[in-house]
Structures are given as C-alpha cells and as structure tokens.
N, C-alpha and C positions, 0 to 999 in steps of 0.2 A: 725595668728600664725600657723606654719606648724605642721603636725601630729607628726613628730619626736621631735620637740621642746616641744610640749605639753606632749608627753610621758616622755621626759627627766625631765620636771618640775614635773610631777606626781611622778616619781621615786624618785626625790630629796625630795619631800614633804613626801613621804612614809618613806624614810630612816631617815629623820629628826624626824618624829613622833616616830619612833622606838627607836631613840637614845636620844630623849628629847632635841635636838638641833634645833635652828631656821633653816629654809630651806636655808637661805642666808649665814649661817656661813661657814667659811672655814673648810674643814674636818680635818685640822691640829690644829685648835683652841681647847685649853683645856676647857672642860666643868667642872662644879662643881663636877660631879660624877667621872670624871677622876682624879681630885685632891684627892678626898676622897679615891678612890680605890688605887691610888698610895701610899697614906699614910698607908692604911691598909695592902697592900701587903708588903710594906717596913718593917712594924713592925713584921708581921708574918714571913718574911724571916730573919729578924734580930734574932728572937727567934730560927729559924732553924740554923742560923750561930752559935748561942751560944751553941746549942747542938752539932753541928759539930766540935766546938772547942775542944771538949773532944774526940769524936769518930774519927773525921778526923785527929786531932792532933796526936793521938796515932798511927793511920795508917801511917801518914806522917813519924813519927819518926822511926817506924819499917821498912818501905820501904827504908828510907834513910840510915838506919844502914846496911841493906842488900846490897844496892848499892847506893853510893852517887849520888843524883840527882833523884833517883827513887821516892822520896817522892812526886814529882809533880803529881803523879797519884791520890792523894787524894784531890787535890786543887779544883776540879771542882764545888763542892757544894758551895764553897765560891764565885763562879762566877755566880750563878744561878739567882740572883736578877735582873741583867740587862736583861737577856734572858726573864724571865717571865714578867717583866715590859713592854718590847718592844712588846712581843706577845699579851698581853692583851690590853694595851692602844693604841698602834699603832700610836703614835704621837711623833714628835720631842721632845727629852728630857726625854721620859718615862723610857727608859732603864737606863739612868744616874741617874735620881731621885730615882727610886726604889732601885738600888744598893747602893746609898749613904745613903739613909734613913736606909736601913738594916744595913749598916756598923756602922752608928751612934748608932742605937739600940744595936748592939752587943758590942760596946765600952762602952755604958752607963751601960749595965748589968754587964759588967766586964770581961776582958780577959787579957792575958799577953802582948798583943801588944799595948794597949792603943790607943793614937791618930794615930798611924801608921795604925790602922784598917780603919780609915776614909780616910786617904791618899790613901790607897790601893783601897778602894771603889770608890773613885773619878776616879782613873786611870782605874780600871776594868770597871766601868760604861761607861766611854768614849770609851773603846775598843769595847764593845757590841754596843753602840750607833752608832759608825762609820759603822758597818755592816748594820744595819737597814737603815741608811742614804744612803748607797751605792745602796740600792734597792728602794730608794725614798719612804720608809715606805708603800710599796704596796705589798710586798711578805712576808708571815709569815709561810711558811711551815716548815717541819722538817729540810730541808737542810739549810734554812736561820737561823733557831734556832741553829743548830750545828755550823754554821759559826760565829754566834754571840758569842757562847761559846768560839770558837777559838780566836775571836778578843779580848775578855776579857782576855783569857789566855796569849796571846801574849803581851798584854799591861802589865799584871802582871809580866811577865818574864822580860820585859825591865825595869820596875820600880825596881824590886828586883836586877837587874843587877848593879844598881847605888846607891840605897837607903840603909841607915842603917849604923851601926858601922862596919859591916862586909859584904859589898856588894858582890854579886856573881861574879862581875868582877875580884875580887881578887882570885877566885877559879879557878880550872883547866878548860881547854877547854872541857875535857871529861865530867866533872860535868855539865857544862852549856848546852852541847849538849843533855845529857840525860834528864836534867831537862826541857829543852824546848820541847823535844819530848813527855815526859810524861804529862806535864801540858797542852799541846795542845790536846792530846788524852783525858785527863780528862775533859777539857773544852768542847770538842765536845760531849762527852757522858754524864757526870754527870751534866753539865750545859745545854747543848743543847738538847739532847734527853730526859733526865729526866725532864727538864723544859717544853718542848713541851708536854710531857705526863701529867704533872701536870696541865697545862692549859686546856687540853682536859678533864681531870677529873673534874676540876672546872666547865667547861662548861656544863657537863652532869648534874650537880646539879641544874643548872638554875641560878647560881650566876653571870654569865656573860651575861645574856640576853640583857643587855643594851649596849653590846659591840659586835663588828663584830665577835670576837672569839667565842662568844656564839651563835650568829645567824648562823654562818657558819655550826656549828655542827648540828643545828636543820635542816638545809637544806639537809645535808648529810643523816640524818636519814629519 
C-alpha cells in the first residue's frame, strides 16, 4: 500500500470515528443521528413557524397594505427549514425533509392555511434542496445558504402563482414583480443569512459536534 493510500485510509477512519459511521459508508448515506436530528430540527422549526405565523403574518399584511406585493419581505422565516436542514445534515434530502417536517408541525399546531402549509413546505424544501444539489452537497458557506434561501423563495413564488382559490397569476404584473423581488430578498436574508448564523450558534454550543458543521467551527477556533 502506498503512503498516500495509507494516509487516505487513515483520514477516512478518523472521520468515520468522529461521525460514528463505518469507514466504508458513503458520505451521503443517512445515519441514525441524521434522522433523529432532522426530526428534532423539523419540530423546532415548526414551532418557529407557528410563532412567525403571528409576527410574520402581521408584518406581511402591513407591508402588503402599504404596497401590494411588498408582503414578500416577511416570508423568509417560513423558508428557513430547508436552509438549516441542508447546512447541518449535508446529505441529499435533508433540506426537503426538515422543511416538510416543520410545515407538518406548523399545520398540526394550527394555522389558517391548513394542508396548504404542507404543500408549500414540499415546494419550498425542493427549492432549497436543488441549490445544495447543484453544489453536489460539498459547499455550505453563507453564499450557498443565501442561494438556498433564494431557491426556496423562487419555488414558493411559482407555487403561489398557480395555487389556491385566488392564485397570483390573476393579479397584476406589477404585483407579481414586486412580490418576486421582495420574497427573493427575504429568502436570501431571513432564510439564508439568519439560517447560517443560527447553525453557527448551534455549533458553538457543541450540539453539532457529530456533524461537519460543528467540527468546522472547532477547526476555525
């Protein structure tokens, strides 16, 4: 065995020991801890959604009353599940799963949107998931987080364009242009930047030590 091969094997074993995964396991294979953390994150973010239904809902209504379409600026927090799930678990499906679980929790607790909450969660989760997939689940910096928020926002915009008893396609071009602009900005900042900062805050507590997100922060320090 060559020195480089030996070193690679040693690194693989070290990483496996740190994550609790077998050395031969694919890095994209979900571990039990991934499933548990995805569920915990989904429930926690679902509770965040529930609170934001009141705060963000009021902000949305006030902004939309000021200028139709401006309410999109408040949407970003409802998109944050996919960003956080992707940044923490870093495996295919993580962004989608966390966003959908959060949407289900929000629906079960109770809100005015009912099952539409879950449909929105599915679409938004797919939007964020697509961005992480485009980077082959290898890049998780703040720029990728912001793009994931934008992906979720764009998906939400398209969904609302056609879904519901009063889809946005029936509204004016000006409304849809303003709504697209504001929801994308909100997705980049409230979902992307805030989501990235929350993941780093979690990593500082040591809660993510079994994930690359936590180990990276340790190396930075």
